[in-house]
N, C-alpha and C positions, 0 to 999 in steps of 0.2 A: 943760722941765727936762732937764738933761744928766747928772743924778746920780740915784742910787737908794739905798735902804737894802739892805745885804747883810751876810751873815756871812762873814768871810774869815779866812784864816790867812796870815800873812806869812812864816812859816818852818815847816819840817817839825816835826811833833810830833803830839801827841794833842789831845783836846778843849781842853786848857789854852791852845792857840794860837789858838782861835777868838775873834774879836772882832766885835761888832755895830757897824757903822760906815756912813758915807756912802761910796759908791764910784761910779766913772764908770758911766753906763748904757751897755751895749754897743750897737753898731750892727751890723745884719746884713750879712754879706758875701754874695758870690755863692753861691747854693744854700742860704742860711740864712733863717730867720724870727726875728723878735723876738717873744718870748712874755711876756705879763704873767702872772707866776706866781701862781696861786691857792693851790696847795698843793704840798708837796714831801715825799717820804718819805726816811728815813735808814736806813743799813744798818750793822750791826756790822762792825768791822774796816776800814771804808772809809778811815779816816785812816792806816792802815798800808800801804795799797796803793801801790806805786810809781807806778802810772798816775794816782793822785790828784794827784801832785806834779810830773809831767813831761809831755812832749808826745808820748810813745809808750809802748806797753805793755811793750816789751822793754828790754834794756839800752841805754845810750847816749842816753837821752832828756834833753832840756834842761829845766832847772828852769823852772817857769812860775808861781812864787809872785808875788803873793798869789793863792791859790786860793779858790774858793767850793765847798763840798761839797754833797751831796744830789743824786743823779743821776736820781731819779724825779720826774716832775712832771705836774701837770695845770694847764692855764691857757688863756689866750685869745690868739690871734695878733693882734699889733698892726701889724706892718710886715713886708713881704716884701723880701728882698734881690734883687739882679739875677738873672734867670733862673728865678725861682720862680713857678710858676703856681698851685700849691696846697701847703698849705692857704691859704685866703683870710683877710684881716683880719676879725676878729670871730668866726672859727671856734674852737670849743672843742676842744682837743686834749689828748692825753696821750702819754707816751712815756718811754723810757729814754735819757738823754743819754750819749753816748760818754764813757768814764771819763777820757780824756785831755783833756777840756774842762771848763770851769767848770760847776758844778752849779746847782741851783735854789733854794738857800737865800738868795734875793734877790728883789727885786720884779720884776726882768726878767732874762731869759736869752736868748742866741742859741743856736739849735739847728739842725742840718741838717734841712731840710724833709723829707727822705726817710726819717727815722726816726720821725716823728710820725704818729699816727693820730687819727681823730675820737674824742673822749671818749665812753665809753658814756653813752647818754642817760638811763639809768634811775638813775644814781647821781650824787652831788654831787662836787665837785672833791676833797674830802678823801678820799673812798672811791676815786676814780679814781687818785689819786696812790699809793695803797697797792698798785696792781696791777702796774705794768710789770715791775719786776725779779723779784719772786717768780713771777709768772705766766709770764714768758718763760723763766725758769730751769726751772720745772716742765715747760713745753711742750717746750723743747729737749731736756730729759732724757728725758721719757717718749715723745715722738713722734720727735724727731730721732735720739736715741741708742739708745733701747730699743725703738722701734717697737711700743709697747703695743697689743694687740689685744683685742677683746671676749672675755671669758671667762678672761683671764689673771689671775694672782695677783700683786699688787704689794705689797712691804713698804716702807713709808716710815719712815725714821728721823728723828726730830725733827719730828713731825707738827703740833705746836701753834704753831710759829714762823711767820715771814712767808712763807717758801717752802713749808714743810711744809703749812700750812693750805690753800694753793691747790693744792699737788700732790695732796693727797687728793681734792679736788673734781675736778680735771682727770682724774685716773686713773679716778674713778668715771664721769665723763662719757664716757670712752673705752670704757666697758663692762667695766672691770676690777673685781675684788674686791680690797679694800684691807685689809691689816693694818698697823697703825701703832704705833710706839713713841712714848711721851710720858710726862710726869710724871703720877702718879696723879690729881692735882687737875684735870688736863686731860682725863680720860677722857670725861666727858660731852660736853665741847666738841668733841673730835675725832670722837666717835661721831656728833654732830649734823652734822658735815661730810660724813659718808657712809662712814666706816670701818666695816667689818664686825666688826673686833675691834681692841681697843687694849691694848697691853702696857705696864704700868708699868715703865719701865726701871730704877727704883730697887729694886723688890721682886720682879720677875719676870725670867726669862731668855726672850728671844724665841725662842731655839733650842728651848725646850720647848713652844712654842706653834705654831710653823710649820715646814714642811719643803717642799722641792720647789717653791719659789716661782719665778716666771718672771723677776721683776725686783726688784732692791733699789735704792731711791733713797736714797743715803747723804748726809745733810745734817749729819752729826755728826763722822765720821772716827774716828780712834783705835781704841779697843777695839771700838766698835760695828761699824766696818768690818771689823776683823780677824775678828770672830765671825760675819760675814755669809756668808762663803764657803760654809760648810757647809749653809746653808739653801736654797741655789740648786739648782735642777734642772740636770742636764747640758744645756748649751746656753743656760742662762740668762744674764742680764747684770746686772752691778753698775755703776751710774752714780753717780759722786760729784762734788760740787762742794766738798767739804770738804778732801780730800787725794787726790793721785794714787794709785790702787790699784796693788798689786804685780802686774805682768804675769806673773811666774813663778807666783805663787799662783793667779792666774786660770787659767793654762794647766794647772796641776796639778789643778784642780777641774773642768776641762773647761767653763769658762764664759768669757764675754767681759767685759771691763772697760773703762770709759771715764771720763775726767776732762775737764771743760771749764769755760770761763769764759763766762758768759752774754753774748750780743751783742744790740744793738738790732736789731729786725726789724719793720718796719711791717706787712707782710702778716700776721705772726703776731699782732701787736697787734689787727689788724682782726678776726681770728678770735676772739681772746680777748674783745674787746668784744661780739661776738655772743653768746658764752656768758654774759657778765654781763647783757646785755639780756634774755636768755631765762630768767634766774633760775637758771642751772645753775652759775654761779660767783659766789660772794658775797665781795666784798673784805673783808679782815679788818684792822680798825684797832684796835690796842691802846689808843691814846690820841692826842690832839692836843696840840701845844705851840705857843706863839706864836713868832714869829721870834726874839724876845729870849731864848727858852728853848732855842735850838738847842744851845748849848755844854753845858748841863746834860743835855739829852736824849742827846747823844752819850756823855757820861760814864756815864749810866745804862744804856746798851745793854750794857755789859760786865758788869753786876752784877745787873740786875733781870730777873725772869721776865716774859715777854711772851706774849701771844696775838695774833699778827699784827704789823702794822707800827706804828711810831711816825711820825706825820705832822706836819709843820710847817704850820700854818694861816697862810700868808703873807698871804692876803687880809684876815684879821682885823687884822693890823698896818697894812696899807695903808689900811684904812677909818677908822682913828682920826685 
């Protein structure tokens, strides 16, 4: 067969542009592998990113519609392109697909071999698909940008979401004490992840609960970021993936600030897989949807409360 089932958008827009249809099955080029997708995770705002629709992250990219969304996957390698020696056909892999390529809301996807890592052996494909983007984001923030060390105090804003739920666990695994902000109904959930204290952002002010923290991980932006400067110790760091922090305000408070976009990284995924296999990092799946439910799932991301990731169970559709 030279075709596959896929969810695609033929023009820019939101979830209303997504259609479940038959599409050409891609073929791996040099440096790529073809992966039979078992599960794929979706991310809020993905359909608004310029990189989702063009062939480069910066300005001047060429339109590449029709596009396939969902850039986190877990699956099985079926074919290797020229020059690829690993992973081997039949190997179970997981990873974050570069955003300027088609994603994994399809039965098959081609992926650069060097961004894939062996799937954690202790979890299934659905759980593995929920890991790459949030875990890499948390790892790159806490290790790469904040250099979190044992004994430090980390404040995580938005701790019940896809990134936040893994960030709490990773910070704890690094030896930090974590204070988290979350909805009151998520207090027990976030505590179970390892947070030493949870602040209900709707009824409590985190400024009244914490002071002199070493690191703020901002997954929310807006007012939460603005109010975070005052709780950092001199020399502390605020890392955001929600909005670029104000460099002048950082300097005025004697702290460091960073903003970044997560990048695929095989070596980091290998380390993360070890944490999963050791039971120190538990993937958080809010719910699964079938491939046919992808459009509705993207719509719900903007309005529904979630704990962890929404995952497309692609293998369930393929088995029918």
